[in-house]
NUVOLUM-394389 format. One record per residue (C-alpha): residue number from 1; x, y, z; residue in three letters. Coordinates in steps of 0.001 Angstrom, whole numbers, padded with zeros to 6 digits, always signed. Layout:
BEGIN
<nufi resi="NUM" px="X" py="Y" pz="Z" resn="ala"/>
...
//
This chain:
BEGIN
<nufi resi="1" px="+000000" py="+000000" pz="+000000" resn="met"/>
<nufi resi="2" px="+002739" py="+002504" pz="+000921" resn="met"/>
<nufi resi="3" px="+004708" py="+001548" pz="-002200" resn="phe"/>
<nufi resi="4" px="+001670" py="+002268" pz="-004358" resn="asn"/>
<nufi resi="5" px="+001052" py="+005577" pz="-002559" resn="leu"/>
<nufi resi="6" px="+004639" py="+006700" pz="-003039" resn="leu"/>
<nufi resi="7" px="+004672" py="+005556" pz="-006658" resn="ser"/>
<nufi resi="8" px="+001533" py="+007538" pz="-007413" resn="gly"/>
<nufi resi="9" px="+002994" py="+010607" pz="-005739" resn="arg"/>
<nufi resi="10" px="+006209" py="+010294" pz="-007748" resn="val"/>
<nufi resi="11" px="+004138" py="+010098" pz="-010932" resn="gln"/>
<nufi resi="12" px="+002215" py="+013219" pz="-009948" resn="thr"/>
<nufi resi="13" px="+005423" py="+015121" pz="-009287" resn="leu"/>
<nufi resi="14" px="+006825" py="+014067" pz="-012665" resn="leu"/>
<nufi resi="15" px="+003655" py="+015174" pz="-014477" resn="tyr"/>
<nufi resi="16" px="+003752" py="+018511" pz="-012617" resn="thr"/>
<nufi resi="17" px="+007383" py="+019048" pz="-013601" resn="ala"/>
<nufi resi="18" px="+006527" py="+018282" pz="-017235" resn="leu"/>
<nufi resi="19" px="+003609" py="+020748" pz="-017150" resn="phe"/>
<nufi resi="20" px="+005794" py="+023573" pz="-015884" resn="phe"/>
<nufi resi="21" px="+008502" py="+022708" pz="-018409" resn="ala"/>
<nufi resi="22" px="+005946" py="+023471" pz="-021146" resn="leu"/>
<nufi resi="23" px="+004744" py="+026738" pz="-019597" resn="leu"/>
<nufi resi="24" px="+007182" py="+029144" pz="-021290" resn="pro"/>
<nufi resi="25" px="+005232" py="+028699" pz="-024516" resn="gly"/>
<nufi resi="26" px="+001899" py="+029454" pz="-022858" resn="leu"/>
<nufi resi="27" px="+000233" py="+032738" pz="-021961" resn="ser"/>
<nufi resi="28" px="-002059" py="+032003" pz="-019039" resn="ile"/>
<nufi resi="29" px="-002503" py="+035165" pz="-016998" resn="ala"/>
<nufi resi="30" px="-000873" py="+038374" pz="-015839" resn="gln"/>
<nufi resi="31" px="-000715" py="+037411" pz="-012174" resn="leu"/>
<nufi resi="32" px="+002899" py="+037253" pz="-011004" resn="asp"/>
<nufi resi="33" px="+005085" py="+037252" pz="-007905" resn="val"/>
<nufi resi="34" px="+007818" py="+039832" pz="-007335" resn="gln"/>
<nufi resi="35" px="+010781" py="+038402" pz="-005360" resn="pro"/>
<nufi resi="36" px="+013798" py="+039892" pz="-003606" resn="asn"/>
<nufi resi="37" px="+012191" py="+042544" pz="-001443" resn="leu"/>
<nufi resi="38" px="+013795" py="+043207" pz="+001923" resn="thr"/>
<nufi resi="39" px="+012169" py="+041834" pz="+005062" resn="leu"/>
<nufi resi="40" px="+011260" py="+045383" pz="+006067" resn="asp"/>
<nufi resi="41" px="+009521" py="+045911" pz="+002709" resn="glu"/>
<nufi resi="42" px="+007613" py="+042625" pz="+002931" resn="tyr"/>
<nufi resi="43" px="+006315" py="+043473" pz="+006401" resn="val"/>
<nufi resi="44" px="+005965" py="+047247" pz="+006527" resn="asn"/>
<nufi resi="45" px="+005087" py="+047999" pz="+002899" resn="glu"/>
<nufi resi="46" px="+003243" py="+044872" pz="+001771" resn="val"/>
<nufi resi="47" px="+001604" py="+043364" pz="+004856" resn="leu"/>
<nufi resi="48" px="+000971" py="+046089" pz="+007416" resn="leu"/>
<nufi resi="49" px="-001840" py="+048622" pz="+007240" resn="gly"/>
<nufi resi="50" px="-003120" py="+051227" pz="+009655" resn="asp"/>
<nufi resi="51" px="-002603" py="+051069" pz="+013393" resn="gly"/>
<nufi resi="52" px="+000309" py="+048593" pz="+013599" resn="val"/>
<nufi resi="53" px="+004044" py="+049222" pz="+013832" resn="ser"/>
<nufi resi="54" px="+006494" py="+046323" pz="+013477" resn="ala"/>
<nufi resi="55" px="+010112" py="+045759" pz="+014488" resn="phe"/>
<nufi resi="56" px="+012582" py="+042911" pz="+015235" resn="asn"/>
<nufi resi="57" px="+011701" py="+041242" pz="+011917" resn="ile"/>
<nufi resi="58" px="+013346" py="+037848" pz="+011287" resn="thr"/>
<nufi resi="59" px="+012977" py="+035159" pz="+008634" resn="tyr"/>
<nufi resi="60" px="+013807" py="+031456" pz="+008408" resn="thr"/>
<nufi resi="61" px="+013570" py="+029827" pz="+005001" resn="gly"/>
<nufi resi="62" px="+014657" py="+030148" pz="+001394" resn="gly"/>
<nufi resi="63" px="+014724" py="+033697" pz="+000064" resn="ala"/>
<nufi resi="64" px="+012602" py="+032794" pz="-002949" resn="asn"/>
<nufi resi="65" px="+009914" py="+031216" pz="-000745" resn="gln"/>
<nufi resi="66" px="+008753" py="+034795" pz="-000103" resn="leu"/>
<nufi resi="67" px="+007339" py="+037161" pz="-002687" resn="gly"/>
<nufi resi="68" px="+004939" py="+039985" pz="-003373" resn="lys"/>
<nufi resi="69" px="+001815" py="+039080" pz="-005330" resn="leu"/>
<nufi resi="70" px="+001119" py="+041574" pz="-008116" resn="ile"/>
<nufi resi="71" px="-001639" py="+041971" pz="-010731" resn="asn"/>
<nufi resi="72" px="-003962" py="+039471" pz="-009069" resn="gly"/>
<nufi resi="73" px="-007009" py="+041459" pz="-010150" resn="ala"/>
<nufi resi="74" px="-006026" py="+040990" pz="-013798" resn="asp"/>
<nufi resi="75" px="-006527" py="+037256" pz="-013256" resn="ser"/>
<nufi resi="76" px="-009799" py="+037610" pz="-011302" resn="asp"/>
<nufi resi="77" px="-007987" py="+036439" pz="-008158" resn="tyr"/>
<nufi resi="78" px="-009329" py="+037505" pz="-004772" resn="ala"/>
<nufi resi="79" px="-006292" py="+039651" pz="-003927" resn="phe"/>
<nufi resi="80" px="-004687" py="+042127" pz="-006302" resn="asp"/>
<nufi resi="81" px="-001516" py="+042331" pz="-004193" resn="glu"/>
<nufi resi="82" px="-000226" py="+040608" pz="-001095" resn="gly"/>
<nufi resi="83" px="+002510" py="+038706" pz="+000688" resn="leu"/>
<nufi resi="84" px="+003160" py="+035179" pz="-000610" resn="val"/>
<nufi resi="85" px="+004717" py="+032507" pz="+001614" resn="met"/>
<nufi resi="86" px="+005391" py="+029212" pz="-000147" resn="ser"/>
<nufi resi="87" px="+006891" py="+025793" pz="+000491" resn="thr"/>
<nufi resi="88" px="+008530" py="+026125" pz="-002954" resn="ala"/>
<nufi resi="89" px="+009499" py="+029041" pz="-005165" resn="asn"/>
<nufi resi="90" px="+006801" py="+031666" pz="-004583" resn="ala"/>
<nufi resi="91" px="+006838" py="+032584" pz="-008283" resn="lys"/>
<nufi resi="92" px="+005284" py="+029188" pz="-009041" resn="gly"/>
<nufi resi="93" px="+001763" py="+030470" pz="-008377" resn="ile"/>
<nufi resi="94" px="+002280" py="+032848" pz="-011279" resn="gly"/>
<nufi resi="95" px="+002808" py="+029865" pz="-013604" resn="cys"/>
<nufi resi="96" px="+006579" py="+030236" pz="-013548" resn="ser"/>
<nufi resi="97" px="+008891" py="+027254" pz="-013915" resn="ser"/>
<nufi resi="98" px="+011349" py="+028733" pz="-011381" resn="ala"/>
<nufi resi="99" px="+012917" py="+026159" pz="-009063" resn="val"/>
<nufi resi="100" px="+013390" py="+026709" pz="-005325" resn="cys"/>
<nufi resi="101" px="+017170" py="+026524" pz="-005156" resn="met"/>
<nufi resi="102" px="+017446" py="+027596" pz="-001520" resn="asp"/>
<nufi resi="103" px="+014515" py="+025805" pz="+000150" resn="cys"/>
<nufi resi="104" px="+015713" py="+024362" pz="+003439" resn="leu"/>
<nufi resi="105" px="+014546" py="+020742" pz="+003169" resn="gly"/>
<nufi resi="106" px="+014479" py="+019134" pz="+006619" resn="thr"/>
<nufi resi="107" px="+017165" py="+021377" pz="+008120" resn="ser"/>
<nufi resi="108" px="+014557" py="+023257" pz="+010197" resn="val"/>
<nufi resi="109" px="+012024" py="+021677" pz="+012523" resn="thr"/>
<nufi resi="110" px="+009129" py="+023421" pz="+014240" resn="asp"/>
<nufi resi="111" px="+007280" py="+021611" pz="+016996" resn="ser"/>
<nufi resi="112" px="+004303" py="+023991" pz="+016870" resn="ser"/>
<nufi resi="113" px="+003709" py="+023448" pz="+013146" resn="leu"/>
<nufi resi="114" px="+004116" py="+019686" pz="+013518" resn="leu"/>
<nufi resi="115" px="+001652" py="+019662" pz="+016430" resn="ala"/>
<nufi resi="116" px="-000894" py="+021560" pz="+014329" resn="ile"/>
<nufi resi="117" px="-000459" py="+019176" pz="+011398" resn="ala"/>
<nufi resi="118" px="-001038" py="+016159" pz="+013617" resn="asn"/>
<nufi resi="119" px="-003999" py="+017682" pz="+015436" resn="ser"/>
<nufi resi="120" px="-006027" py="+017667" pz="+012221" resn="val"/>
<nufi resi="121" px="-006572" py="+013882" pz="+011749" resn="pro"/>
<nufi resi="122" px="-008273" py="+013408" pz="+015101" resn="gly"/>
<nufi resi="123" px="-010461" py="+016468" pz="+014592" resn="leu"/>
<nufi resi="124" px="-011784" py="+015187" pz="+011240" resn="ile"/>
<nufi resi="125" px="-012089" py="+011469" pz="+012052" resn="gly"/>
<nufi resi="126" px="-008903" py="+010356" pz="+010277" resn="gln"/>
<nufi resi="127" px="-005776" py="+008533" pz="+011466" resn="ser"/>
<nufi resi="128" px="-002909" py="+009620" pz="+009197" resn="phe"/>
<nufi resi="129" px="+000286" py="+011042" pz="+010703" resn="glu"/>
<nufi resi="130" px="+002593" py="+013782" pz="+009444" resn="val"/>
<nufi resi="131" px="+006022" py="+012365" pz="+010194" resn="thr"/>
<nufi resi="132" px="+008207" py="+015410" pz="+009512" resn="ser"/>
<nufi resi="133" px="+008282" py="+018906" pz="+008049" resn="leu"/>
<nufi resi="134" px="+010141" py="+020130" pz="+004980" resn="tyr"/>
<nufi resi="135" px="+010812" py="+023504" pz="+003356" resn="asp"/>
<nufi resi="136" px="+009746" py="+025593" pz="+006335" resn="val"/>
<nufi resi="137" px="+009167" py="+029312" pz="+005724" resn="ser"/>
<nufi resi="138" px="+008795" py="+031418" pz="+008881" resn="ile"/>
<nufi resi="139" px="+008374" py="+035197" pz="+009043" resn="leu"/>
<nufi resi="140" px="+008067" py="+036718" pz="+012509" resn="glu"/>
<nufi resi="141" px="+008173" py="+040096" pz="+014165" resn="phe"/>
<nufi resi="142" px="+007203" py="+042103" pz="+017225" resn="asp"/>
<nufi resi="143" px="+004521" py="+044751" pz="+016875" resn="phe"/>
<nufi resi="144" px="+002554" py="+047368" pz="+018761" resn="val"/>
<nufi resi="145" px="-001113" py="+047993" pz="+017951" resn="ala"/>
<nufi resi="146" px="-002943" py="+051273" pz="+018380" resn="ser"/>
<nufi resi="147" px="-006293" py="+049568" pz="+019018" resn="gly"/>
<nufi resi="148" px="-007765" py="+046717" pz="+021038" resn="asp"/>
<nufi resi="149" px="-007575" py="+044057" pz="+018309" resn="ser"/>
<nufi resi="150" px="-005546" py="+043035" pz="+015264" resn="ile"/>
<nufi resi="151" px="-006534" py="+041139" pz="+012150" resn="gly"/>
<nufi resi="152" px="-005668" py="+040373" pz="+008544" resn="phe"/>
<nufi resi="153" px="-007078" py="+038532" pz="+005515" resn="asp"/>
<nufi resi="154" px="-005488" py="+035504" pz="+003891" resn="tyr"/>
<nufi resi="155" px="-005944" py="+032562" pz="+001514" resn="ile"/>
<nufi resi="156" px="-004414" py="+029088" pz="+001671" resn="phe"/>
<nufi resi="157" px="-003748" py="+027165" pz="-001534" resn="gly"/>
<nufi resi="158" px="-002058" py="+023913" pz="-002459" resn="ser"/>
<nufi resi="159" px="-001113" py="+021536" pz="-005240" resn="asp"/>
<nufi resi="160" px="-001828" py="+018747" pz="-002712" resn="glu"/>
<nufi resi="161" px="-005449" py="+019141" pz="-003856" resn="tyr"/>
<nufi resi="162" px="-007047" py="+016758" pz="-004652" resn="asn"/>
<nufi resi="163" px="-004869" py="+013637" pz="-004715" resn="asn"/>
<nufi resi="164" px="-003346" py="+013897" pz="-001258" resn="trp"/>
<nufi resi="165" px="-006290" py="+014663" pz="+001031" resn="ile"/>
<nufi resi="166" px="-006230" py="+012626" pz="+004273" resn="asn"/>
<nufi resi="167" px="-002666" py="+011403" pz="+003739" resn="thr"/>
<nufi resi="168" px="+000627" py="+012093" pz="+005561" resn="pro"/>
<nufi resi="169" px="+001350" py="+014802" pz="+002958" resn="tyr"/>
<nufi resi="170" px="-000716" py="+017285" pz="+004939" resn="asn"/>
<nufi resi="171" px="+001054" py="+020604" pz="+004364" resn="asp"/>
<nufi resi="172" px="+000475" py="+022982" pz="+007244" resn="val"/>
<nufi resi="173" px="+000603" py="+026641" pz="+008208" resn="phe"/>
<nufi resi="174" px="-000070" py="+028609" pz="+011367" resn="gly"/>
<nufi resi="175" px="-000229" py="+032181" pz="+012632" resn="phe"/>
<nufi resi="176" px="+001154" py="+032102" pz="+016176" resn="phe"/>
<nufi resi="177" px="+000350" py="+035133" pz="+018343" resn="leu"/>
<nufi resi="178" px="+001891" py="+035737" pz="+021777" resn="ser"/>
<nufi resi="179" px="+001990" py="+038642" pz="+024202" resn="gly"/>
<nufi resi="180" px="+000160" py="+040287" pz="+027121" resn="pro"/>
<nufi resi="181" px="-003089" py="+038568" pz="+028049" resn="gly"/>
<nufi resi="182" px="-002422" py="+035564" pz="+025809" resn="ile"/>
<nufi resi="183" px="-001761" py="+032032" pz="+027041" resn="glu"/>
<nufi resi="184" px="-001421" py="+029205" pz="+024562" resn="gly"/>
<nufi resi="185" px="-000036" py="+025705" pz="+023951" resn="pro"/>
<nufi resi="186" px="+002494" py="+026666" pz="+021276" resn="phe"/>
<nufi resi="187" px="+006080" py="+027834" pz="+021544" resn="glu"/>
<nufi resi="188" px="+006775" py="+031535" pz="+021984" resn="ser"/>
<nufi resi="189" px="+009907" py="+033682" pz="+022364" resn="pro"/>
<nufi resi="190" px="+011450" py="+034064" pz="+025813" resn="ala"/>
<nufi resi="191" px="+010177" py="+037638" pz="+026046" resn="ala"/>
<nufi resi="192" px="+006623" py="+036289" pz="+025759" resn="phe"/>
<nufi resi="193" px="+006698" py="+033360" pz="+028216" resn="pro"/>
<nufi resi="194" px="+003004" py="+032383" pz="+028309" resn="asn"/>
<nufi resi="195" px="+002975" py="+030552" pz="+025001" resn="gly"/>
<nufi resi="196" px="+001212" py="+031319" pz="+021741" resn="ala"/>
<nufi resi="197" px="-002176" py="+030694" pz="+020134" resn="val"/>
<nufi resi="198" px="-002813" py="+029836" pz="+016488" resn="asn"/>
<nufi resi="199" px="-005219" py="+032421" pz="+015081" resn="ile"/>
<nufi resi="200" px="-005741" py="+030599" pz="+011755" resn="ala"/>
<nufi resi="201" px="-008624" py="+028140" pz="+011612" resn="gly"/>
<nufi resi="202" px="-011869" py="+027096" pz="+009957" resn="val"/>
<nufi resi="203" px="-014500" py="+029711" pz="+010891" resn="pro"/>
<nufi resi="204" px="-016758" py="+028636" pz="+013737" resn="gly"/>
<nufi resi="205" px="-014819" py="+025465" pz="+014547" resn="ser"/>
<nufi resi="206" px="-014600" py="+024499" pz="+018228" resn="asp"/>
<nufi resi="207" px="-011999" py="+023358" pz="+019047" resn="pro"/>
<nufi resi="208" px="-010138" py="+025365" pz="+016452" resn="asn"/>
<nufi resi="209" px="-009648" py="+023287" pz="+013282" resn="leu"/>
<nufi resi="210" px="-006415" py="+024245" pz="+011490" resn="pro"/>
<nufi resi="211" px="-006686" py="+024843" pz="+007756" resn="ile"/>
<nufi resi="212" px="-005024" py="+022191" pz="+005570" resn="thr"/>
<nufi resi="213" px="-005972" py="+020314" pz="+002393" resn="val"/>
<nufi resi="214" px="-007523" py="+017656" pz="+004640" resn="ser"/>
<nufi resi="215" px="-009706" py="+020048" pz="+006653" resn="ser"/>
<nufi resi="216" px="-010922" py="+022267" pz="+003787" resn="val"/>
<nufi resi="217" px="-011602" py="+020570" pz="+000456" resn="asn"/>
<nufi resi="218" px="-014385" py="+019519" pz="-001912" resn="ala"/>
<nufi resi="219" px="-015766" py="+017044" pz="+000654" resn="glu"/>
<nufi resi="220" px="-015162" py="+018711" pz="+004017" resn="leu"/>
<nufi resi="221" px="-015962" py="+022386" pz="+004648" resn="asn"/>
<nufi resi="222" px="-016550" py="+022598" pz="+000914" resn="ala"/>
<nufi resi="223" px="-018176" py="+026023" pz="+001212" resn="glu"/>
<nufi resi="224" px="-014692" py="+027426" pz="+001819" resn="tyr"/>
<nufi resi="225" px="-012957" py="+025612" pz="-001059" resn="phe"/>
<nufi resi="226" px="-012337" py="+026739" pz="-004661" resn="ile"/>
<nufi resi="227" px="-011157" py="+024008" pz="-007077" resn="pro"/>
<nufi resi="228" px="-008788" py="+025364" pz="-009702" resn="asn"/>
<nufi resi="229" px="-008167" py="+022627" pz="-012279" resn="leu"/>
<nufi resi="230" px="-007636" py="+023473" pz="-015053" resn="pro"/>
<nufi resi="231" px="-005671" py="+026486" pz="-013862" resn="tyr"/>
<nufi resi="232" px="-007581" py="+029762" pz="-013987" resn="glu"/>
<nufi resi="233" px="-005642" py="+032899" pz="-013161" resn="gly"/>
<nufi resi="234" px="-003358" py="+031325" pz="-010587" resn="ile"/>
<nufi resi="235" px="-001278" py="+028159" pz="-010899" resn="cys"/>
<nufi resi="236" px="-002386" py="+026242" pz="-007820" resn="ile"/>
<nufi resi="237" px="-004680" py="+023181" pz="-007851" resn="asn"/>
<nufi resi="238" px="-007122" py="+024580" pz="-005315" resn="gly"/>
<nufi resi="239" px="-007412" py="+027295" pz="-002709" resn="tyr"/>
<nufi resi="240" px="-009688" py="+028568" pz="+000017" resn="thr"/>
<nufi resi="241" px="-012071" py="+031439" pz="+000186" resn="gln"/>
<nufi resi="242" px="-010728" py="+034537" pz="+001925" resn="val"/>
<nufi resi="243" px="-010353" py="+033949" pz="+005666" resn="phe"/>
<nufi resi="244" px="-009852" py="+036521" pz="+008409" resn="his"/>
<nufi resi="245" px="-007446" py="+035963" pz="+011296" resn="ala"/>
<nufi resi="246" px="-007918" py="+038179" pz="+014316" resn="gly"/>
<nufi resi="247" px="-007436" py="+038437" pz="+018056" resn="his"/>
<nufi resi="248" px="-007894" py="+040894" pz="+020908" resn="ala"/>
<nufi resi="249" px="-004794" py="+042772" pz="+022067" resn="val"/>
<nufi resi="250" px="-003997" py="+045523" pz="+024540" resn="glu"/>
<nufi resi="251" px="-003480" py="+048939" pz="+022988" resn="cys"/>
<nufi resi="252" px="+000138" py="+050112" pz="+023127" resn="gly"/>
<nufi resi="253" px="+001559" py="+046792" pz="+024322" resn="gln"/>
<nufi resi="254" px="+004171" py="+044731" pz="+022462" resn="thr"/>
<nufi resi="255" px="+003125" py="+041438" pz="+020857" resn="tyr"/>
<nufi resi="256" px="+004850" py="+038838" pz="+018707" resn="his"/>
<nufi resi="257" px="+003518" py="+037028" pz="+015653" resn="ile"/>
<nufi resi="258" px="+005038" py="+034100" pz="+013779" resn="lys"/>
<nufi resi="259" px="+003695" py="+033370" pz="+010279" resn="leu"/>
<nufi resi="260" px="+004793" py="+029863" pz="+009278" resn="ala"/>
<nufi resi="261" px="+004181" py="+027283" pz="+006541" resn="ile"/>
<nufi resi="262" px="+005779" py="+023911" pz="+005743" resn="ala"/>
<nufi resi="263" px="+005469" py="+020782" pz="+003602" resn="asp"/>
<nufi resi="264" px="+004235" py="+017700" pz="+005454" resn="gly"/>
<nufi resi="265" px="+006146" py="+014384" pz="+005259" resn="ser"/>
<nufi resi="266" px="+008064" py="+015207" pz="+002064" resn="asp"/>
<nufi resi="267" px="+009379" py="+018155" pz="+000062" resn="ala"/>
<nufi resi="268" px="+007174" py="+017589" pz="-002981" resn="gly"/>
<nufi resi="269" px="+004208" py="+019663" pz="-004154" resn="val"/>
<nufi resi="270" px="+003737" py="+023337" pz="-003340" resn="glu"/>
<nufi resi="271" px="+001478" py="+024933" pz="-000763" resn="ser"/>
<nufi resi="272" px="+001099" py="+028667" pz="-000216" resn="val"/>
<nufi resi="273" px="-000506" py="+031147" pz="+002108" resn="val"/>
<nufi resi="274" px="-001186" py="+034602" pz="+000691" resn="ile"/>
<nufi resi="275" px="-001890" py="+037577" pz="+002979" resn="leu"/>
<nufi resi="276" px="-003782" py="+040514" pz="+001492" resn="asp"/>
<nufi resi="277" px="-001781" py="+043702" pz="+001063" resn="lys"/>
<nufi resi="278" px="-002021" py="+046196" pz="+003950" resn="asn"/>
<nufi resi="279" px="-004686" py="+044081" pz="+005652" resn="ser"/>
<nufi resi="280" px="-002753" py="+043567" pz="+008921" resn="phe"/>
<nufi resi="281" px="-004408" py="+046368" pz="+010873" resn="thr"/>
<nufi resi="282" px="-005581" py="+047408" pz="+014303" resn="ser"/>
//
């Protein structure tokens, strides 16, 4: 059974590689991803909006796993611009054949992301296990809000749709918030000792159901899922409706947020989370 599963996955990866090899001769859409911005530009110019100031920005991952979405509206995509975080080369969602030369493989582990990935099976009546994480991309920073809450809009998408639902290849992301008044089960920096909470999840779920290909798809929580084969506007097999992540904070106090995404159980097949431009506000 495992041999057949792996063989099928290898075939899928080969077909995907062949598809992208043929893309230079195609004209699919104007949506693209702009790489090579500085961390300050990604956070302060692309992500942040009114009422939030950020500092102590750090990043773990391959440089080309980050990018700025541009011209999304030309492709009828939900966001015209935004911050792209990918488990491969971020330009891939713009139908580029660019390879992720500096993705980190298994050289980075994250216990919080792995815990989220493995919380999903039990919450949806499945028994698969995500054994490891690959190609982690983590952007984090401290911030001060001028109001009593923060929030931002985002979309999750993946080429794991639809062949790898309810399998160990359950790519995962999380938005981990820590700071005054917050206590949570996930790791947080030493300056924020009470742990972190994940503010990304399926709306209305209790307990919070993390968003992965196995928790939002054509069969489960289908009202939040948009199938995208054949590709229309964006080169990703499927993606979610726009979600909003938010949480109460104390005005003028310092908080920390970690935005993280990773491949589950192997390094194949891209997943992305895209955060709407200037939507991180207070």
